[in-house]
C-alpha positions in Angstrom: -7.5 -10.0 4.9 -7.2 -7.0 7.5 -10.6 -5.7 7.6 -12.8 -8.9 7.6 -10.8 -10.4 10.5 -11.6 -7.2 12.0 -14.7 -7.0 11.9 -15.4 -10.6 12.7 -13.3 -9.8 15.8 -16.1 -6.8 16.7 -18.4 -10.1 16.0 -19.8 -8.8 12.4 -20.6 -11.4 10.1 -17.8 -10.8 7.0 -17.8 -13.2 3.8 -15.2 -12.8 1.5 -15.1 -13.5 -1.8 -11.8 -14.4 -3.6 -10.4 -15.8 -6.5 -9.6 -19.2 -5.3 -6.1 -19.0 -7.0 -5.4 -16.3 -5.1 -2.8 -15.1 -2.2 -5.4 -13.7 0.0 -7.6 -17.1 -0.3 -4.5 -19.3 0.4 -4.1 -17.0 4.2 -7.8 -17.0 4.8 -9.0 -20.2 6.7 -11.9 -22.3 4.8 -15.5 -22.6 5.6 -18.8 -21.0 4.5 -17.7 -17.6 4.2 -14.8 -17.9 2.4 -16.4 -18.0 -1.2 -13.7 -18.9 -4.5 -15.0 -16.9 -7.6 -12.4 -16.7 -10.8 -13.1 -13.8 -12.9 -12.1 -14.0 -16.6 -11.9 -10.7 -17.3 -14.3 -6.9 -15.7 -16.9 -7.9 -17.8 -17.8 -12.0 -16.8 -21.6 -12.2 -16.8 -21.4 -15.7 -15.8 -19.0 -14.5 -12.7 -21.3 -12.1 -11.7 -24.2 -14.7 -11.5 -22.6 -16.9 -9.4 -21.7 -13.6 -7.3 -25.9 -12.7 -7.7 -26.7 -16.1 -6.3 -24.7 -15.3 -3.0 -26.0 -12.1 -2.7 -29.2 -13.6 -2.9 -28.4 -15.9 -0.5 -26.3 -14.4 2.4 -28.6 -10.7 2.2 -25.6 -8.6 3.1 -26.4 -5.0 4.3 -22.6 -3.9 2.5 -20.7 -4.9 -0.3 -17.4 -4.0 0.1 -15.0 -3.8 -3.3 -11.6 -3.6 -2.8 -10.5 -3.3 -6.5 -11.9 -1.9 -10.3 -12.6 -5.5 -10.9 -14.2 -6.3 -7.7 -16.6 -2.7 -8.2 -17.6 -4.1 -11.7 -18.9 -7.2 -10.5 -20.4 -6.3 -7.2 -22.2 -3.6 -9.8 -23.2 -6.1 -12.1 -24.0 -8.9 -9.2 -26.0 -6.1 -7.2 -28.0 -5.3 -10.6 -28.9 -9.1 -11.3 -29.7 -10.1 -8.2 -32.0 -7.1 -7.2 -32.2 -8.3 -3.7 -34.4 -6.3 -1.1 -33.2 -4.3 0.5 -30.4 -3.4 -1.8 -26.8 -3.7 -0.3 -24.9 -0.6 0.2 -21.9 -0.9 -2.0 -19.0 1.0 -1.2 -15.4 1.2 -3.1 -11.7 1.5 -2.2 -9.4 3.4 -3.7 -6.3 3.2 -3.7 -4.8 4.9 -6.3 -4.2 8.3 -7.8 -4.8 7.7 -11.4 -7.7 9.3 -12.7 -11.1 7.2 -13.6 -11.5 6.1 -16.9 -13.8 7.6 -19.0 -15.7 4.9 -21.3 -19.1 4.4 -20.7 -19.2 1.0 -18.8 -16.4 2.8 -16.2 -19.3 5.7 -15.4 -21.9 3.0 -14.9 -19.7 0.8 -12.6 -18.6 3.9 -10.2 -22.2 5.7 -10.2 -23.4 2.4 -8.9 -21.1 2.8 -6.0 -22.7 4.6 -2.5 -19.7 5.6 -1.0 -16.2 5.5 -2.0 -13.2 5.0 0.9 -9.6 6.4 -0.3 -6.9 5.6 1.2 -5.8 9.5 1.8 -6.9 12.7 0.8 -4.7 12.7 -1.9 -6.9 10.0 -3.6 -10.1 11.4 -2.2 -8.9 14.8 -3.9 -8.3 13.0 -7.4 -12.2 11.5 -7.0 -13.7 14.8 -6.4 -11.9 16.1 -9.5 -12.9 13.6 -11.7 -16.6 14.4 -10.5 -17.4 12.2 -7.8 -19.4 14.1 -5.0 -17.3 14.7 -2.2 -20.0 13.7 0.4 -19.7 10.3 -1.2 -16.2 10.0 0.2 -14.3 9.3 2.9 -11.2 8.9 4.2 -9.6 5.9 6.3 -5.9 5.6 5.8 -4.6 2.5 5.5 -3.4 0.1 8.2 -0.7 -2.3 9.1 -0.1 -5.3 11.9 2.4 -2.0 13.4 2.8 -4.8 16.7 3.9 -7.8 14.7 6.4 -5.9 12.8 7.7 -4.7 16.0 8.1 -7.8 17.2 9.8 -9.1 14.6 13.5 -10.2 14.3 15.9 -8.3 12.1 17.2 -9.8 9.5 21.1 -10.0 9.0 21.1 -8.0 5.6 24.8 -8.1 5.3 25.2 -11.7 5.9 22.2 -11.6 3.6 24.0 -9.7 0.6 27.7 -10.4 1.6 28.0 -6.7 2.8 30.6 -5.3 5.0 29.7 -5.6 8.8 29.3 -1.9 9.3 28.5 -0.5 5.9 25.3 1.4 6.5 22.0 0.3 4.5 19.6 2.0 2.7 16.7 0.4 1.8 13.6 0.7 -0.5 10.5 -1.9 -0.7 8.6 -2.0 -4.4 7.2 -3.4 -7.7 10.4 -2.5 -10.3 7.9 -0.1 -12.3 7.8 3.4 -14.0 5.9 4.7 -10.7 8.4 3.7 -8.1 10.7 5.6 -9.9 13.9 3.2 -8.5 15.8 5.0 -11.2 16.1 8.2 -9.9 17.1 6.6 -6.3 20.0 5.1 -8.8 20.9 8.2 -9.9 21.1 9.5 -5.8 23.1 6.3 -4.5 25.6 7.8 -7.3 25.9 10.8 -5.2 25.4 9.5 -1.6 28.7 6.7 -2.5 30.9 9.8 -3.1 30.0 11.5 0.6 29.8 7.8 2.4 31.8 4.9 0.4 30.6 2.6 3.1 26.5 3.6 2.0 24.6 0.1 0.1 21.3 0.4 -0.8 19.2 -2.7 -1.2 16.0 -2.6 -3.0 13.7 -5.3 -2.9 10.7 -6.4 -5.4 10.9 -7.3 -8.7 9.2 -5.8 -12.3 9.7 -5.0 -15.7 12.2 -2.5 -15.2 14.8 -4.7 -13.7 17.0 -5.1 -16.8 16.9 -1.5 -17.2 18.1 -0.7 -13.7 20.8 -3.4 -13.7 21.9 -1.5 -16.9 22.0 2.0 -14.9 24.0 0.0 -11.9 26.4 -1.2 -14.4 27.3 2.0 -16.3 27.4 4.2 -13.2 29.4 1.6 -11.8 27.9 0.7 -8.6 27.7 -3.2 -8.5 29.3 -3.2 -5.0 27.1 -0.5 -3.8 23.5 -1.1 -5.4 22.0 -4.6 -5.3 18.3 -5.9 -6.3 17.1 -8.0 -3.7 14.4 -9.3 -6.1 11.2 -10.4 -4.4 11.3 -11.8 -1.0 9.2 -13.3 1.4 11.1 -11.7 4.5 11.1 -8.4 3.2 9.8 -7.1 6.3 12.4 -9.0 8.1 15.0 -7.2 6.1 13.5 -3.8 6.6 14.2 -4.1 10.1 17.3 -4.8 9.4 18.2 -1.6 7.0 19.5 1.6 8.2 17.2 3.9 6.8 14.4 4.0 4.2 13.9 5.7 1.0 10.9 6.4 -1.3 11.3 7.2 -5.0 8.1 7.3 -6.3 6.7 9.5 -8.3 2.8 8.8 -7.8 1.4 7.0 -4.2 -1.9 6.8 -3.2 -0.5 6.2 0.4 1.9 3.4 0.5 1.9 0.7 3.1 5.7 0.0 2.6 6.4 3.6 4.5 4.1 2.7 7.3 6.0 -0.5 7.6 9.0 1.5 7.6 7.6 3.5 10.5 6.6 0.4 12.5 10.1 -1.0 11.8 11.9 2.5 13.5 13.0 3.4 10.1 13.5 6.9 9.3 12.3 8.0 5.6 14.0 10.0 2.8 10.5 10.2 0.8 9.1 11.8 -2.5 6.3 14.3 -1.8 4.4 12.3 -4.2 0.3 11.6 -3.5 -0.4 10.7 0.1 3.0 10.3 1.2 2.9 13.9 2.9 -0.3 12.0 5.2 2.5 9.8 6.5 5.7 11.2 6.6 6.2 14.3 9.6 8.8 16.3 7.4 11.7 16.9 10.3 10.4 14.4 12.9 9.8 11.5 11.3 11.2 11.4 7.7 12.4 14.5 4.9 10.0 14.9 2.1 11.9 15.9 -1.6 10.3 16.5 -5.0 10.0 13.8 -7.0 12.7 13.0 -9.9 15.6 14.9 -7.9 17.5 12.4 -7.4 20.5 15.4 -5.9 17.5 16.4 -2.7 17.2 13.1 -2.3 20.6 12.3 -2.3 21.2 15.2 -0.1 18.8 14.1 3.1 20.3 10.6 2.8 24.1 11.8 3.2 22.5 13.7 6.1 20.8 10.7 7.7 23.4 8.5 7.5 26.2 11.1 9.0 23.7 11.8 11.9 23.1 8.2 13.9 21.4 9.9 17.1 18.9 11.9 14.8 18.4 9.1 12.1 17.5 7.4 15.8 15.1 10.3 16.8 13.3 10.1 13.8 12.7 6.0 14.1 11.1 6.3 17.8 8.7 9.5 16.1 8.2 7.5 13.0 6.7 4.6 15.3 5.1 6.5 17.3 3.4 8.4 14.5 1.9 4.9 13.4 1.2 3.5 16.6 -0.9 6.8 16.5 -2.5 6.9 13.1 -2.2 3.9 11.2 -2.7 0.7 12.8 -5.2 -2.4 11.5 -7.6 -0.8 14.5 -7.8 2.4 13.3 -8.2 1.1 9.9 -11.4 -1.4 10.7 -12.8 1.2 13.0 -13.0 3.6 10.4 -14.6 1.6 7.6 -17.2 0.3 10.2 -18.1 4.0 11.0 -18.4 3.9 6.9 -20.7 1.4 7.2 -22.6 2.4 10.1 -23.1 5.6 8.1 -24.5 4.0 5.2 -27.1 1.4 7.0 -27.6 2.7 10.8 -28.7 0.7 12.4 -30.1 -2.6 10.4 -27.6 -5.3 10.2 
């Protein structure tokens, strides 16, 4: 959404194809350049044919796909339409996972003219999977930093009935294996022995919730660790945290971590994927090895016990977010990729 709106603000025509029942479609205003398209699976020839009609009508210079299904649809539709000139196909890659080796996957990714990786770590994975480096570029994900700056902080203590002066460590992410919240809960068990008033609030939902609830009970942390579930006010809650903790085992970049920087929060995060491109160790937070709850607990304790250090790191985090992870920088980087592919042609 940010990319489309940013391009339009720069007076480029940008049409958006989105699922008519999806959140993205709901959030965008209706109009001739908002095109509903529902797909049933990755190889949906009926949907690809409908998209091919859109390509013949609009004659775009660039098709930009933002997920693997989008790449499949765009590649198939482009082959059906065979427009002249052929629009360039750009694919954003947000995950560190390996590219599938099946024949359809090899075909669809072979149609891509340029991969936009959201971090150097993701680009390195693409290259290791056989994508020529010259067909890749890095454009860091951006967030609306000033909107987050202007948001009011939620009263987290009141929302979860916590002691008024309890320091709060926050985490945001789906409750799935790669987010590693089980290691954060292990760290919490260590932290509460050193900082008894500390509380941990984990925002997000997912398949591991029952297992995490059982872990919290087993470690007698019911008064200290709270699974908040999905929250529409997650950014306001983030602004009410004292510290942000990221326990992931894999991350392409982690926009929640960037959101935390924009909210002036120091962070303790695992040294995985694109996270080292976000956190400046010793300046905006600390990096710790994944699955090492003792190391994570040690850094959390250090920051909870030093208000001045936490505040300095929070200020540095906001400065870094403004310098490196804004929507404008993301849009300009994306636009530069388009220009390199198509030159002066619009």
